[in-house]
N, C-alpha and C positions, 0 to 999 in steps of 0.2 A: 255835467258828468264828472269832470275832474274835481270839483268841490265835494261831491258826494264821496268819491273815492278817497280824497284827502281826509275826510272825516273818518272813514273806515280804517285807513292806515294809521291815523293818529290814535284811534281807539285800540287798535292792535298793539301799537307801540306802548301805550299806557299799560295794557294788560301784561305784556311781557316784562316790563319794568317792575310791576307789582309782584309778579311771580318770582323774579330774581331777588327782590327785596325780602320776600317771604322765605326763600331758600337760604339767604344769608342769615336771617334771624333764626331760622330752624337749626342751621349748622352751628351757629354760635351757642345756642342752647344745648345742643348735643355735646359740643366740646367742653362746656363748663361742667356737665354732670356725668361725663363718661369716666368710668373707672376702667383701668386697663385689666382685661381678663386674660383668658388663655390665648393661645395662638390662633384659634378659630375665631374668637371675638375680634382680634386684631385684623385678621384677613377679611372678615365681614365688614368691619368699619372701613378698611381701605378700599374694598370693592364699592361700597356705597359712595365714598368720596370720588372714586373714578367715574362712577355713573353720573354723579352731580356735575363733574367737570365736563363730561360729554354733553349733558343736557345744556349746560351753560354755553358750550361752544355752539350748539344749535341755536340757542337764544341769541347769541352774538351775531350769528350768521343771518338770522331772521331780522334782527334789528338793522343790520347793514342793508339788507334787501329793502326794508321799509324806508330807510333814509334815502337810498338810491331812488326809489319810486317817488318820494316826496320831492327830491331834487329834479327829477324829470318833469314833474307837474309844474314846478317853478320855471323850468327851462322851456316849457311848452313842447317837450318831446315825448311826453307820456302817451302811451297807447300806440306808439309806432314800433313795429317789429325791428329789432336790431339786426336781423339777417337780411330780410327782403325789403324793408322800408315801408311795407304796407301797414294798414291800420289793424290793430288787434281788436277783435270784436268786443263790444261792451259786455256781453255775457261772460266772456272769458275773464275780463278785468274785474268783474264783480266777484267771481269765484276766486280768482288768483290776482289780487290787486297789484302785486309786484312782478307780474309776468313781463318778460323781456321779449318774448317771441310769440308770433301767431301760432295757431295750432299746427298748421302744416310744417312750418319751420322747426318747431319744437319736436314734432314727430320725426323729422329727418335727423335732427341732432341726436335724439334718443336712439334711433336705429344705428347711427354711426357709432355711438358710444357703446351700445351692446355688441356690435360687430367687433369693435376694438377690444372689448373685454373678452370676447370669445377667442380672438387671436392670441391675446396675452395668456389666457388659460391654456390654450393648445401649445404655445411655446414652452410654458412651464412644464406641462405634461411631457412634452418631447425631451426636454432637458432632464427631467427626472428619469424617464425611461432610458435615455442614453447613458446617464450616469450610473444607474443601477446595472445595466448590462456590462459596462466597463468594469464595475466592481466585481461582478460575478466571474468575468474572464480572468481577472488578476488573482482570484482565490484559488 
């Protein structure tokens, strides 16, 4: 099983690297033939570059996850949930080869994250509501 997953991870890594190389080639072609147009053209070009940076950050993150999974295969800790220490089911690893958690632990973590996000949003809302009522009183 780990050898099969290792092959999948290496193929994923290769595909991401190819995509990054294509983006670099494409960007260098754009830069060489771009004429500066009006402000709307400049804004569009800048937006495209920002999107490319975001995508490349995702690619970097995915490459790091793949490298981490390959390291765990070498350490023989691959397929062990980092939260509960139980085995991660093979089916999950085939779908998500760089999974760190079993389904139940991942579900718990997601619930906690969503709950925290909800509390943060509520605090921001209260802060805004409180601030706007103070502003109204001082007017």
